mmCIF file as gemmi writes it, N, C-alpha and C atoms, coordinates in Angstrom:
data_model
loop_
_atom_site.group_PDB
_atom_site.id
_atom_site.type_symbol
_atom_site.label_atom_id
_atom_site.label_alt_id
_atom_site.label_comp_id
_atom_site.label_asym_id
_atom_site.label_entity_id
_atom_site.label_seq_id
_atom_site.pdbx_PDB_ins_code
_atom_site.Cartn_x
_atom_site.Cartn_y
_atom_site.Cartn_z
_atom_site.occupancy
_atom_site.B_iso_or_equiv
_atom_site.pdbx_formal_charge
_atom_site.auth_seq_id
_atom_site.auth_asym_id
_atom_site.pdbx_PDB_model_num
ATOM 1 N N . MET Axp A 1 ? 82.732 -120.032 -189.353 1 0 ? 1 A 1
ATOM 2 C CA . MET Axp A 1 ? 81.795 -119.156 -188.505 1 0 ? 1 A 1
ATOM 3 C C . MET Axp A 1 ? 82.727 -118.213 -187.783 1 0 ? 1 A 1
ATOM 4 N N . THR Axp A 2 ? 82.466 -116.867 -187.934 1 0 ? 2 A 1
ATOM 5 C CA . THR Axp A 2 ? 83.065 -115.724 -187.429 1 0 ? 2 A 1
ATOM 6 C C . THR Axp A 2 ? 82.703 -115.399 -185.978 1 0 ? 2 A 1
ATOM 7 N N . GLU Axp A 3 ? 83.63 -115.329 -185.045 1 0 ? 3 A 1
ATOM 8 C CA . GLU Axp A 3 ? 83.412 -115.306 -183.704 1 0 ? 3 A 1
ATOM 9 C C . GLU Axp A 3 ? 83.659 -113.608 -183.441 1 0 ? 3 A 1
ATOM 10 N N . TYR Axp A 4 ? 82.593 -113.153 -182.974 1 0 ? 4 A 1
ATOM 11 C CA . TYR Axp A 4 ? 82.432 -111.559 -182.427 1 0 ? 4 A 1
ATOM 12 C C . TYR Axp A 4 ? 83.185 -111.215 -181.104 1 0 ? 4 A 1
ATOM 13 N N . PRO Axp A 5 ? 83.688 -110.395 -181.08 1 0 ? 5 A 1
ATOM 14 C CA . PRO Axp A 5 ? 84.482 -110.04 -179.761 1 0 ? 5 A 1
ATOM 15 C C . PRO Axp A 5 ? 83.493 -109.594 -178.911 1 0 ? 5 A 1
ATOM 16 N N . LYS Axp A 6 ? 83.72 -109.848 -177.483 1 0 ? 6 A 1
ATOM 17 C CA . LYS Axp A 6 ? 82.916 -109.606 -176.322 1 0 ? 6 A 1
ATOM 18 C C . LYS Axp A 6 ? 82.852 -107.92 -176.347 1 0 ? 6 A 1
ATOM 19 N N . PRO Axp A 7 ? 81.476 -107.568 -176.092 1 0 ? 7 A 1
ATOM 20 C CA . PRO Axp A 7 ? 81.55 -106.088 -176.018 1 0 ? 7 A 1
ATOM 21 C C . PRO Axp A 7 ? 82.163 -105.627 -174.618 1 0 ? 7 A 1
ATOM 22 N N . LYS Axp A 8 ? 82.813 -104.431 -174.803 1 0 ? 8 A 1
ATOM 23 C CA . LYS Axp A 8 ? 83.392 -103.925 -173.574 1 0 ? 8 A 1
ATOM 24 C C . LYS Axp A 8 ? 82.296 -103.238 -172.644 1 0 ? 8 A 1
ATOM 25 N N . THR Axp A 9 ? 82.637 -103.679 -171.489 1 0 ? 9 A 1
ATOM 26 C CA . THR Axp A 9 ? 81.472 -102.996 -170.27 1 0 ? 9 A 1
ATOM 27 C C . THR Axp A 9 ? 82.344 -101.648 -169.607 1 0 ? 9 A 1
ATOM 28 N N . TYR Axp A 10 ? 81.802 -100.663 -169.883 1 0 ? 10 A 1
ATOM 29 C CA . TYR Axp A 10 ? 82.237 -99.433 -169.398 1 0 ? 10 A 1
ATOM 30 C C . TYR Axp A 10 ? 82.143 -99.482 -167.811 1 0 ? 10 A 1
ATOM 31 N N . GLN Axp A 11 ? 83.164 -99.016 -166.967 1 0 ? 11 A 1
ATOM 32 C CA . GLN Axp A 11 ? 83.312 -98.981 -165.824 1 0 ? 11 A 1
ATOM 33 C C . GLN Axp A 11 ? 83.821 -97.751 -165.225 1 0 ? 11 A 1
ATOM 34 N N . ASN Axp A 12 ? 83.158 -97.397 -164.021 1 0 ? 12 A 1
ATOM 35 C CA . ASN Axp A 12 ? 83.507 -95.739 -163.576 1 0 ? 12 A 1
ATOM 36 C C . ASN Axp A 12 ? 83.361 -95.887 -161.919 1 0 ? 12 A 1
ATOM 37 N N . GLU Axp A 13 ? 84.333 -95.988 -161.195 1 0 ? 13 A 1
ATOM 38 C CA . GLU Axp A 13 ? 84.376 -96.329 -159.869 1 0 ? 13 A 1
ATOM 39 C C . GLU Axp A 13 ? 83.724 -94.882 -159.227 1 0 ? 13 A 1
ATOM 40 N N . ALA Axp A 14 ? 84.055 -93.747 -159.734 1 0 ? 14 A 1
ATOM 41 C CA . ALA Axp A 14 ? 83.576 -92.446 -159.199 1 0 ? 14 A 1
ATOM 42 C C . ALA Axp A 14 ? 82.127 -92.19 -159.614 1 0 ? 14 A 1
ATOM 43 N N . TYR Axp A 15 ? 81.648 -92.984 -160.613 1 0 ? 15 A 1
ATOM 44 C CA . TYR Axp A 15 ? 80.253 -92.683 -160.799 1 0 ? 15 A 1
ATOM 45 C C . TYR Axp A 15 ? 79.26 -93.711 -159.952 1 0 ? 15 A 1
ATOM 46 N N . LEU Axp A 16 ? 80.009 -94.813 -159.723 1 0 ? 16 A 1
ATOM 47 C CA . LEU Axp A 16 ? 79.395 -95.659 -158.343 1 0 ? 16 A 1
ATOM 48 C C . LEU Axp A 16 ? 79.436 -95.125 -157.49 1 0 ? 16 A 1
ATOM 49 N N . ASN Axp A 17 ? 80.314 -94.589 -156.899 1 0 ? 17 A 1
ATOM 50 C CA . ASN Axp A 17 ? 80.399 -93.845 -155.497 1 0 ? 17 A 1
ATOM 51 C C . ASN Axp A 17 ? 79.476 -92.435 -155.589 1 0 ? 17 A 1
ATOM 52 N N . PHE Axp A 18 ? 79.2 -91.773 -156.725 1 0 ? 18 A 1
ATOM 53 C CA . PHE Axp A 18 ? 78.129 -91.046 -156.66 1 0 ? 18 A 1
ATOM 54 C C . PHE Axp A 18 ? 76.856 -91.654 -156.571 1 0 ? 18 A 1
ATOM 55 N N . ILE Axp A 19 ? 76.602 -92.701 -157.118 1 0 ? 19 A 1
ATOM 56 C CA . ILE Axp A 19 ? 75.092 -93.331 -157.057 1 0 ? 19 A 1
ATOM 57 C C . ILE Axp A 19 ? 75.269 -93.701 -155.601 1 0 ? 19 A 1
ATOM 58 N N . ARG Axp A 20 ? 75.926 -94.261 -154.953 1 0 ? 20 A 1
ATOM 59 C CA . ARG Axp A 20 ? 75.92 -94.894 -153.558 1 0 ? 20 A 1
ATOM 60 C C . ARG Axp A 20 ? 75.652 -93.7 -152.575 1 0 ? 20 A 1
ATOM 61 N N . SER Axp A 21 ? 76.202 -92.426 -153.121 1 0 ? 21 A 1
ATOM 62 C CA . SER Axp A 21 ? 75.741 -91.184 -151.984 1 0 ? 21 A 1
ATOM 63 C C . SER Axp A 21 ? 74.466 -90.714 -152.137 1 0 ? 21 A 1
ATOM 64 N N . LYS Axp A 22 ? 73.678 -91.192 -152.988 1 0 ? 22 A 1
ATOM 65 C CA . LYS Axp A 22 ? 72.381 -90.852 -153.347 1 0 ? 22 A 1
ATOM 66 C C . LYS Axp A 22 ? 71.386 -91.798 -152.307 1 0 ? 22 A 1
ATOM 67 N N . GLY Axp A 23 ? 70.267 -91.245 -151.938 1 0 ? 23 A 1
ATOM 68 C CA . GLY Axp A 23 ? 69.362 -91.874 -151.395 1 0 ? 23 A 1
ATOM 69 C C . GLY Axp A 23 ? 68.587 -92.932 -152.18 1 0 ? 23 A 1
ATOM 70 N N . CYS Axp A 24 ? 68.019 -93.98 -151.687 1 0 ? 24 A 1
ATOM 71 C CA . CYS Axp A 24 ? 67.083 -95.019 -152.323 1 0 ? 24 A 1
ATOM 72 C C . CYS Axp A 24 ? 66.124 -94.282 -152.994 1 0 ? 24 A 1
ATOM 73 N N . LEU Axp A 25 ? 66.107 -94.928 -154.438 1 0 ? 25 A 1
ATOM 74 C CA . LEU Axp A 25 ? 64.657 -94.01 -155.126 1 0 ? 25 A 1
ATOM 75 C C . LEU Axp A 25 ? 63.296 -94.382 -154.516 1 0 ? 25 A 1
ATOM 76 N N . VAL Axp A 26 ? 63.313 -95.414 -153.738 1 0 ? 26 A 1
ATOM 77 C CA . VAL Axp A 26 ? 61.98 -95.904 -153.456 1 0 ? 26 A 1
ATOM 78 C C . VAL Axp A 26 ? 61.671 -95.055 -151.921 1 0 ? 26 A 1
ATOM 79 N N . CYS Axp A 27 ? 62.472 -95.359 -151.158 1 0 ? 27 A 1
ATOM 80 C CA . CYS Axp A 27 ? 62.139 -95.124 -149.571 1 0 ? 27 A 1
ATOM 81 C C . CYS Axp A 27 ? 63.142 -93.903 -149.024 1 0 ? 27 A 1
ATOM 82 N N . GLY Axp A 28 ? 64.502 -93.701 -150.087 1 0 ? 28 A 1
ATOM 83 C CA . GLY Axp A 28 ? 65.232 -92.542 -149.275 1 0 ? 28 A 1
ATOM 84 C C . GLY Axp A 28 ? 66.602 -92.946 -148.439 1 0 ? 28 A 1
ATOM 85 N N . GLN Axp A 29 ? 66.41 -94.185 -148.033 1 0 ? 29 A 1
ATOM 86 C CA . GLN Axp A 29 ? 67.408 -94.671 -147.192 1 0 ? 29 A 1
ATOM 87 C C . GLN Axp A 29 ? 68.869 -94.815 -147.976 1 0 ? 29 A 1
ATOM 88 N N . LYS Axp A 30 ? 69.76 -95.122 -147.097 1 0 ? 30 A 1
ATOM 89 C CA . LYS Axp A 30 ? 71.14 -95.446 -147.613 1 0 ? 30 A 1
ATOM 90 C C . LYS Axp A 30 ? 71.191 -96.317 -148.781 1 0 ? 30 A 1
ATOM 91 N N . ALA Axp A 31 ? 71.906 -96.096 -149.895 1 0 ? 31 A 1
ATOM 92 C CA . ALA Axp A 31 ? 71.569 -96.916 -150.997 1 0 ? 31 A 1
ATOM 93 C C . ALA Axp A 31 ? 72.895 -97.559 -151.467 1 0 ? 31 A 1
ATOM 94 N N . GLU Axp A 32 ? 72.548 -98.686 -152.425 1 0 ? 32 A 1
ATOM 95 C CA . GLU Axp A 32 ? 73.654 -99.207 -153.104 1 0 ? 32 A 1
ATOM 96 C C . GLU Axp A 32 ? 73.398 -99.188 -154.586 1 0 ? 32 A 1
ATOM 97 N N . ALA Axp A 33 ? 74.526 -99.432 -155.318 1 0 ? 33 A 1
ATOM 98 C CA . ALA Axp A 33 ? 74.359 -99.41 -156.657 1 0 ? 33 A 1
ATOM 99 C C . ALA Axp A 33 ? 73.814 -100.555 -157.422 1 0 ? 33 A 1
ATOM 100 N N . HIS Axp A 34 ? 72.624 -100.448 -157.931 1 0 ? 34 A 1
ATOM 101 C CA . HIS Axp A 34 ? 71.785 -101.702 -158.391 1 0 ? 34 A 1
ATOM 102 C C . HIS Axp A 34 ? 71.945 -101.505 -159.926 1 0 ? 34 A 1
ATOM 103 N N . HIS Axp A 35 ? 72.544 -102.238 -160.695 1 0 ? 35 A 1
ATOM 104 C CA . HIS Axp A 35 ? 72.873 -102.446 -162.135 1 0 ? 35 A 1
ATOM 105 C C . HIS Axp A 35 ? 71.581 -102.824 -162.902 1 0 ? 35 A 1
ATOM 106 N N . VAL Axp A 36 ? 71.136 -102.154 -163.675 1 0 ? 36 A 1
ATOM 107 C CA . VAL Axp A 36 ? 69.859 -102.426 -164.319 1 0 ? 36 A 1
ATOM 108 C C . VAL Axp A 36 ? 70.119 -103.324 -165.476 1 0 ? 36 A 1
ATOM 109 N N . ARG Axp A 37 ? 69.635 -104.468 -165.504 1 0 ? 37 A 1
ATOM 110 C CA . ARG Axp A 37 ? 69.994 -105.498 -166.655 1 0 ? 37 A 1
ATOM 111 C C . ARG Axp A 37 ? 69.075 -105.476 -167.535 1 0 ? 37 A 1
ATOM 112 N N . ARG Axp A 38 ? 69.453 -104.91 -168.665 1 0 ? 38 A 1
ATOM 113 C CA . ARG Axp A 38 ? 68.685 -104.962 -169.891 1 0 ? 38 A 1
ATOM 114 C C . ARG Axp A 38 ? 69.578 -105.201 -170.986 1 0 ? 38 A 1
ATOM 115 N N . GLN Axp A 39 ? 69.287 -106.153 -171.921 1 0 ? 39 A 1
ATOM 116 C CA . GLN Axp A 39 ? 70.127 -106.59 -173.089 1 0 ? 39 A 1
ATOM 117 C C . GLN Axp A 39 ? 70.545 -105.109 -173.963 1 0 ? 39 A 1
ATOM 118 N N . TYR Axp A 40 ? 69.617 -104.162 -174.233 1 0 ? 40 A 1
ATOM 119 C CA . TYR Axp A 40 ? 69.906 -102.951 -175.05 1 0 ? 40 A 1
ATOM 120 C C . TYR Axp A 40 ? 70.703 -102.243 -174.291 1 0 ? 40 A 1
ATOM 121 N N . TRP Axp A 41 ? 71.082 -102.283 -173.142 1 0 ? 41 A 1
ATOM 122 C CA . TRP Axp A 41 ? 72.022 -101.667 -172.332 1 0 ? 41 A 1
ATOM 123 C C . TRP Axp A 41 ? 73.326 -102.312 -172.305 1 0 ? 41 A 1
ATOM 124 N N . GLY Axp A 42 ? 73.614 -103.202 -172.778 1 0 ? 42 A 1
ATOM 125 C CA . GLY Axp A 42 ? 74.907 -103.93 -172.779 1 0 ? 42 A 1
ATOM 126 C C . GLY Axp A 42 ? 75.215 -105.042 -171.808 1 0 ? 42 A 1
ATOM 127 N N . ALA Axp A 43 ? 73.879 -105.592 -171.28 1 0 ? 43 A 1
ATOM 128 C CA . ALA Axp A 43 ? 73.814 -106.747 -170.286 1 0 ? 43 A 1
ATOM 129 C C . ALA Axp A 43 ? 73.198 -107.868 -171.112 1 0 ? 43 A 1
ATOM 130 N N . GLY Axp A 44 ? 73.842 -109.05 -171.156 1 0 ? 44 A 1
ATOM 131 C CA . GLY Axp A 44 ? 73.332 -110.015 -171.856 1 0 ? 44 A 1
ATOM 132 C C . GLY Axp A 44 ? 73.634 -111.157 -170.723 1 0 ? 44 A 1
ATOM 133 N N . THR Axp A 45 ? 73.368 -112.424 -171.413 1 0 ? 45 A 1
ATOM 134 C CA . THR Axp A 45 ? 73.719 -113.357 -170.455 1 0 ? 45 A 1
ATOM 135 C C . THR Axp A 45 ? 75.075 -113.537 -170.184 1 0 ? 45 A 1
ATOM 136 N N . GLY Axp A 46 ? 75.472 -113.685 -168.856 1 0 ? 46 A 1
ATOM 137 C CA . GLY Axp A 46 ? 76.7 -113.864 -168.49 1 0 ? 46 A 1
ATOM 138 C C . GLY Axp A 46 ? 77.632 -112.547 -168.261 1 0 ? 46 A 1
ATOM 139 N N . GLN Axp A 47 ? 76.776 -111.313 -168.533 1 0 ? 47 A 1
ATOM 140 C CA . GLN Axp A 47 ? 77.709 -110.004 -168.899 1 0 ? 47 A 1
ATOM 141 C C . GLN Axp A 47 ? 77.108 -109.07 -167.71 1 0 ? 47 A 1
ATOM 142 N N . LYS Axp A 48 ? 77.955 -108.21 -167.293 1 0 ? 48 A 1
ATOM 143 C CA . LYS Axp A 48 ? 77.765 -107.363 -166.517 1 0 ? 48 A 1
ATOM 144 C C . LYS Axp A 48 ? 77.246 -106 -167.122 1 0 ? 48 A 1
ATOM 145 N N . PRO Axp A 49 ? 76.094 -105.478 -166.749 1 0 ? 49 A 1
ATOM 146 C CA . PRO Axp A 49 ? 75.951 -104.043 -167.492 1 0 ? 49 A 1
ATOM 147 C C . PRO Axp A 49 ? 76.956 -103.036 -167.368 1 0 ? 49 A 1
ATOM 148 N N . HIS Axp A 50 ? 77.006 -101.848 -168.198 1 0 ? 50 A 1
ATOM 149 C CA . HIS Axp A 50 ? 77.784 -100.74 -167.83 1 0 ? 50 A 1
ATOM 150 C C . HIS Axp A 50 ? 77.359 -100.229 -166.289 1 0 ? 50 A 1
ATOM 151 N N . ASP Axp A 51 ? 78.493 -99.611 -166.012 1 0 ? 51 A 1
ATOM 152 C CA . ASP Axp A 51 ? 78.231 -98.856 -164.638 1 0 ? 51 A 1
ATOM 153 C C . ASP Axp A 51 ? 77.295 -97.557 -164.717 1 0 ? 51 A 1
ATOM 154 N N . TYR Axp A 52 ? 77.063 -97.162 -166.006 1 0 ? 52 A 1
ATOM 155 C CA . TYR Axp A 52 ? 76.223 -95.936 -166.154 1 0 ? 52 A 1
ATOM 156 C C . TYR Axp A 52 ? 74.768 -96.246 -166.256 1 0 ? 52 A 1
ATOM 157 N N . VAL Axp A 53 ? 74.379 -97.53 -166.234 1 0 ? 53 A 1
ATOM 158 C CA . VAL Axp A 53 ? 72.774 -97.882 -165.868 1 0 ? 53 A 1
ATOM 159 C C . VAL Axp A 53 ? 72.749 -98.429 -164.566 1 0 ? 53 A 1
ATOM 160 N N . CYS Axp A 54 ? 72.879 -97.712 -163.614 1 0 ? 54 A 1
ATOM 161 C CA . CYS Axp A 54 ? 72.81 -98.105 -161.946 1 0 ? 54 A 1
ATOM 162 C C . CYS Axp A 54 ? 71.607 -97.086 -161.47 1 0 ? 54 A 1
ATOM 163 N N . LEU Axp A 55 ? 70.782 -97.796 -160.532 1 0 ? 55 A 1
ATOM 164 C CA . LEU Axp A 55 ? 69.988 -96.95 -159.699 1 0 ? 55 A 1
ATOM 165 C C . LEU Axp A 55 ? 70.376 -97.13 -158.359 1 0 ? 55 A 1
ATOM 166 N N . PRO Axp A 56 ? 70.326 -95.998 -157.484 1 0 ? 56 A 1
ATOM 167 C CA . PRO Axp A 56 ? 70.578 -96.083 -155.966 1 0 ? 56 A 1
ATOM 168 C C . PRO Axp A 56 ? 69.422 -96.705 -155.361 1 0 ? 56 A 1
ATOM 169 N N . LEU Axp A 57 ? 69.486 -97.787 -154.727 1 0 ? 57 A 1
ATOM 170 C CA . LEU Axp A 57 ? 68.285 -98.644 -154.282 1 0 ? 57 A 1
ATOM 171 C C . LEU Axp A 57 ? 69.094 -99.249 -152.808 1 0 ? 57 A 1
ATOM 172 N N . CYS Axp A 58 ? 68.29 -99.347 -151.769 1 0 ? 58 A 1
ATOM 173 C CA . CYS Axp A 58 ? 68.713 -99.754 -150.458 1 0 ? 58 A 1
ATOM 174 C C . CYS Axp A 58 ? 68.479 -101.341 -150.749 1 0 ? 58 A 1
ATOM 175 N N . PRO Axp A 59 ? 69.152 -102.001 -149.659 1 0 ? 59 A 1
ATOM 176 C CA . PRO Axp A 59 ? 69.022 -103.493 -149.909 1 0 ? 59 A 1
ATOM 177 C C . PRO Axp A 59 ? 67.52 -104.174 -149.918 1 0 ? 59 A 1
ATOM 178 N N . GLU Axp A 60 ? 66.519 -103.437 -149.314 1 0 ? 60 A 1
ATOM 179 C CA . GLU Axp A 60 ? 65.165 -103.881 -149.117 1 0 ? 60 A 1
ATOM 180 C C . GLU Axp A 60 ? 64.586 -103.803 -150.554 1 0 ? 60 A 1
ATOM 181 N N . HIS Axp A 61 ? 64.831 -102.773 -151.406 1 0 ? 61 A 1
ATOM 182 C CA . HIS Axp A 61 ? 64.023 -102.483 -152.666 1 0 ? 61 A 1
ATOM 183 C C . HIS Axp A 61 ? 65.266 -103.148 -153.85 1 0 ? 61 A 1
ATOM 184 N N . HIS Axp A 62 ? 66.395 -103.616 -153.474 1 0 ? 62 A 1
ATOM 185 C CA . HIS Axp A 62 ? 67.354 -103.997 -154.453 1 0 ? 62 A 1
ATOM 186 C C . HIS Axp A 62 ? 66.83 -105.465 -154.995 1 0 ? 62 A 1
ATOM 187 N N . ASN Axp A 63 ? 66.072 -105.445 -156.062 1 0 ? 63 A 1
ATOM 188 C CA . ASN Axp A 63 ? 65.352 -106.458 -156.637 1 0 ? 63 A 1
ATOM 189 C C . ASN Axp A 63 ? 64.705 -106.133 -158.168 1 0 ? 63 A 1
ATOM 190 N N . PRO Axp A 64 ? 64.753 -107.183 -158.838 1 0 ? 64 A 1
ATOM 191 C CA . PRO Axp A 64 ? 64.342 -106.807 -160.416 1 0 ? 64 A 1
ATOM 192 C C . PRO Axp A 64 ? 62.842 -106.3 -160.275 1 0 ? 64 A 1
ATOM 193 N N . LEU Axp A 65 ? 62.078 -106.623 -159.388 1 0 ? 65 A 1
ATOM 194 C CA . LEU Axp A 65 ? 60.398 -105.929 -159.491 1 0 ? 65 A 1
ATOM 195 C C . LEU Axp A 65 ? 60.418 -104.678 -159.685 1 0 ? 65 A 1
ATOM 196 N N . ILE Axp A 66 ? 61.489 -104.02 -158.889 1 0 ? 66 A 1
ATOM 197 C CA . ILE Axp A 66 ? 61.706 -102.425 -158.721 1 0 ? 66 A 1
ATOM 198 C C . ILE Axp A 66 ? 61.918 -101.762 -160.271 1 0 ? 66 A 1
ATOM 199 N N . GLU Axp A 67 ? 62.632 -102.59 -161.168 1 0 ? 67 A 1
ATOM 200 C CA . GLU Axp A 67 ? 62.769 -102.17 -162.343 1 0 ? 67 A 1
ATOM 201 C C . GLU Axp A 67 ? 61.642 -102.138 -163.254 1 0 ? 67 A 1
ATOM 202 N N . GLU Axp A 68 ? 60.634 -102.848 -162.826 1 0 ? 68 A 1
ATOM 203 C CA . GLU Axp A 68 ? 59.297 -102.848 -163.41 1 0 ? 68 A 1
ATOM 204 C C . GLU Axp A 68 ? 58.38 -101.834 -162.993 1 0 ? 68 A 1
ATOM 205 N N . GLN Axp A 69 ? 58.553 -101.396 -161.801 1 0 ? 69 A 1
ATOM 206 C CA . GLN Axp A 69 ? 57.692 -100.631 -160.999 1 0 ? 69 A 1
ATOM 207 C C . GLN Axp A 69 ? 58.05 -99.092 -161.375 1 0 ? 69 A 1
ATOM 208 N N . THR Axp A 70 ? 59.301 -98.837 -161.589 1 0 ? 70 A 1
ATOM 209 C CA . THR Axp A 70 ? 60.05 -97.444 -161.673 1 0 ? 70 A 1
ATOM 210 C C . THR Axp A 70 ? 60.19 -97.217 -163.292 1 0 ? 70 A 1
ATOM 211 N N . ASN Axp A 71 ? 60.462 -95.819 -163.612 1 0 ? 71 A 1
ATOM 212 C CA . ASN Axp A 71 ? 60.899 -95.46 -164.787 1 0 ? 71 A 1
ATOM 213 C C . ASN Axp A 71 ? 62.276 -95.372 -164.994 1 0 ? 71 A 1
ATOM 214 N N . CYS Axp A 72 ? 62.936 -96.63 -164.978 1 0 ? 72 A 1
ATOM 215 C CA . CYS Axp A 72 ? 64.279 -96.877 -165.075 1 0 ? 72 A 1
ATOM 216 C C . CYS Axp A 72 ? 65.031 -95.839 -166.017 1 0 ? 72 A 1
ATOM 217 N N . GLU Axp A 73 ? 64.532 -95.757 -167.091 1 0 ? 73 A 1
ATOM 218 C CA . GLU Axp A 73 ? 65.313 -94.929 -168.141 1 0 ? 73 A 1
ATOM 219 C C . GLU Axp A 73 ? 65.364 -93.532 -167.814 1 0 ? 73 A 1
ATOM 220 N N . ARG Axp A 74 ? 64.149 -92.835 -167.409 1 0 ? 74 A 1
ATOM 221 C CA . ARG Axp A 74 ? 64.116 -91.427 -166.899 1 0 ? 74 A 1
ATOM 222 C C . ARG Axp A 74 ? 65.037 -91.37 -165.665 1 0 ? 74 A 1
ATOM 223 N N . ALA Axp A 75 ? 65.029 -92.219 -164.639 1 0 ? 75 A 1
ATOM 224 C CA . ALA Axp A 75 ? 65.776 -92.16 -163.426 1 0 ? 75 A 1
ATOM 225 C C . ALA Axp A 75 ? 67.497 -92.148 -163.764 1 0 ? 75 A 1
ATOM 226 N N . ILE Axp A 76 ? 67.813 -93.01 -164.613 1 0 ? 76 A 1
ATOM 227 C CA . ILE Axp A 76 ? 69.185 -93.156 -165.354 1 0 ? 76 A 1
ATOM 228 C C . ILE Axp A 76 ? 69.581 -91.787 -166.034 1 0 ? 76 A 1
ATOM 229 N N . ILE Axp A 77 ? 68.693 -91.428 -166.568 1 0 ? 77 A 1
ATOM 230 C CA . ILE Axp A 77 ? 69.201 -90.214 -167.421 1 0 ? 77 A 1
ATOM 231 C C . ILE Axp A 77 ? 69.33 -88.928 -166.575 1 0 ? 77 A 1
ATOM 232 N N . ASP Axp A 78 ? 68.501 -88.871 -165.545 1 0 ? 78 A 1
ATOM 233 C CA . ASP Axp A 78 ? 68.265 -87.683 -164.911 1 0 ? 78 A 1
ATOM 234 C C . ASP Axp A 78 ? 69.659 -87.891 -163.796 1 0 ? 78 A 1
ATOM 235 N N . LEU Axp A 79 ? 70.265 -89.047 -163.199 1 0 ? 79 A 1
ATOM 236 C CA . LEU Axp A 79 ? 71.276 -89.319 -162.681 1 0 ? 79 A 1
ATOM 237 C C . LEU Axp A 79 ? 72.611 -89.033 -163.363 1 0 ? 79 A 1
ATOM 238 N N . LEU Axp A 80 ? 72.573 -89.676 -164.549 1 0 ? 80 A 1
ATOM 239 C CA . LEU Axp A 80 ? 73.78 -89.151 -165.292 1 0 ? 80 A 1
ATOM 240 C C . LEU Axp A 80 ? 74.022 -87.592 -165.486 1 0 ? 80 A 1
ATOM 241 N N . MET Axp A 81 ? 72.723 -87.015 -165.771 1 0 ? 81 A 1
ATOM 242 C CA . MET Axp A 81 ? 72.882 -85.581 -165.956 1 0 ? 81 A 1
ATOM 243 C C . MET Axp A 81 ? 73.455 -84.748 -164.626 1 0 ? 81 A 1
ATOM 244 N N . GLU Axp A 82 ? 73.019 -85.358 -163.498 1 0 ? 82 A 1
ATOM 245 C CA . GLU Axp A 82 ? 73.37 -84.737 -162.375 1 0 ? 82 A 1
ATOM 246 C C . GLU Axp A 82 ? 74.793 -85.112 -162.072 1 0 ? 82 A 1
ATOM 247 N N . TYR Axp A 83 ? 75.185 -86.191 -162.476 1 0 ? 83 A 1
ATOM 248 C CA . TYR Axp A 83 ? 76.731 -86.586 -162.327 1 0 ? 83 A 1
ATOM 249 C C . TYR Axp A 83 ? 77.579 -85.598 -163.184 1 0 ? 83 A 1
ATOM 250 N N . ILE Axp A 84 ? 77.069 -85.246 -164.453 1 0 ? 84 A 1
ATOM 251 C CA . ILE Axp A 84 ? 77.96 -84.526 -165.357 1 0 ? 84 A 1
ATOM 252 C C . ILE Axp A 84 ? 78.121 -83.13 -164.74 1 0 ? 84 A 1
ATOM 253 N N . GLU Axp A 85 ? 77.036 -82.648 -164.346 1 0 ? 85 A 1
ATOM 254 C CA . GLU Axp A 85 ? 76.93 -81.247 -163.98 1 0 ? 85 A 1
ATOM 255 C C . GLU Axp A 85 ? 77.632 -81.203 -162.578 1 0 ? 85 A 1
ATOM 256 N N . SER Axp A 86 ? 77.791 -82.221 -161.64 1 0 ? 86 A 1
ATOM 257 C CA . SER Axp A 86 ? 78.504 -82.022 -160.608 1 0 ? 86 A 1
ATOM 258 C C . SER Axp A 86 ? 80.031 -82.222 -160.982 1 0 ? 86 A 1
ATOM 259 N N . MET Axp A 87 ? 80.528 -82.816 -161.904 1 0 ? 87 A 1
ATOM 260 C CA . MET Axp A 87 ? 81.82 -83.051 -162.644 1 0 ? 87 A 1
ATOM 261 C C . MET Axp A 87 ? 82.211 -81.817 -163.301 1 0 ? 87 A 1
ATOM 262 N N . ARG Axp A 88 ? 81.128 -80.928 -163.747 1 0 ? 88 A 1
ATOM 263 C CA . ARG Axp A 88 ? 81.439 -79.629 -164.593 1 0 ? 88 A 1
ATOM 264 C C . ARG Axp A 88 ? 81.8 -78.491 -163.379 1 0 ? 88 A 1
ATOM 265 N N . TRP Axp A 89 ? 80.938 -78.546 -162.521 1 0 ? 89 A 1
ATOM 266 C CA . TRP Axp A 89 ? 81.18 -77.506 -161.247 1 0 ? 89 A 1
ATOM 267 C C . TRP Axp A 89 ? 82.297 -77.582 -160.452 1 0 ? 89 A 1
ATOM 268 N N . THR Axp A 90 ? 82.549 -78.898 -160.354 1 0 ? 90 A 1
ATOM 269 C CA . THR Axp A 90 ? 84.036 -79.076 -159.264 1 0 ? 90 A 1
ATOM 270 C C . THR Axp A 90 ? 85.139 -79.268 -160.177 1 0 ? 90 A 1
ATOM 271 N N . GLY Axp A 91 ? 85.086 -79.105 -161.468 1 0 ? 91 A 1
ATOM 272 C CA . GLY Axp A 91 ? 86.143 -78.755 -162.27 1 0 ? 91 A 1
ATOM 273 C C . GLY Axp A 91 ? 87.238 -80.193 -162.541 1 0 ? 91 A 1
ATOM 274 N N . LYS Axp A 92 ? 86.646 -81.272 -161.946 1 0 ? 92 A 1
ATOM 275 C CA . LYS Axp A 92 ? 87.026 -82.599 -162.176 1 0 ? 92 A 1
ATOM 276 C C . LYS Axp A 92 ? 87.028 -83.075 -163.772 1 0 ? 92 A 1
ATOM 277 N N . LYS Axp A 93 ? 88.08 -83.778 -164.188 1 0 ? 93 A 1
ATOM 278 C CA . LYS Axp A 93 ? 88.003 -84.33 -165.516 1 0 ? 93 A 1
ATOM 279 C C . LYS Axp A 93 ? 88.321 -85.744 -165.303 1 0 ? 93 A 1
ATOM 280 N N . GLU Axp A 94 ? 87.269 -86.254 -165.888 1 0 ? 94 A 1
ATOM 281 C CA . GLU Axp A 94 ? 87.207 -87.761 -165.895 1 0 ? 94 A 1
ATOM 282 C C . GLU Axp A 94 ? 86.726 -88.375 -167.116 1 0 ? 94 A 1
ATOM 283 N N . ALA Axp A 95 ? 87.395 -89.548 -167.491 1 0 ? 95 A 1
ATOM 284 C CA . ALA Axp A 95 ? 87.076 -90.107 -168.818 1 0 ? 95 A 1
ATOM 285 C C . ALA Axp A 95 ? 85.843 -91.075 -168.582 1 0 ? 95 A 1
ATOM 286 N N . PRO Axp A 96 ? 84.953 -91.002 -169.516 1 0 ? 96 A 1
ATOM 287 C CA . PRO Axp A 96 ? 83.815 -91.929 -169.644 1 0 ? 96 A 1
ATOM 288 C C . PRO Axp A 96 ? 84.156 -93.517 -169.519 1 0 ? 96 A 1
């Protein structure tokens, strides 16, 4: 039986800091980085998802039910695009 290597989890502390600088998607208060756990985004049993699938949520709204109530995919894409634009205009170069 062939063992498959564990997939690499992409980590980016600068992106997490960008997410933390945003307000909560639900109430606008100070937010934490909430990793959205979906298998098709690289999160499986015992695996942390990529840092690029985070949402800014305050401790009160930091629960899996919010994932079901919000359009996570659209919010993640919008945040990634905003991050890319901010990196482009500041002239910073950072590997994904």
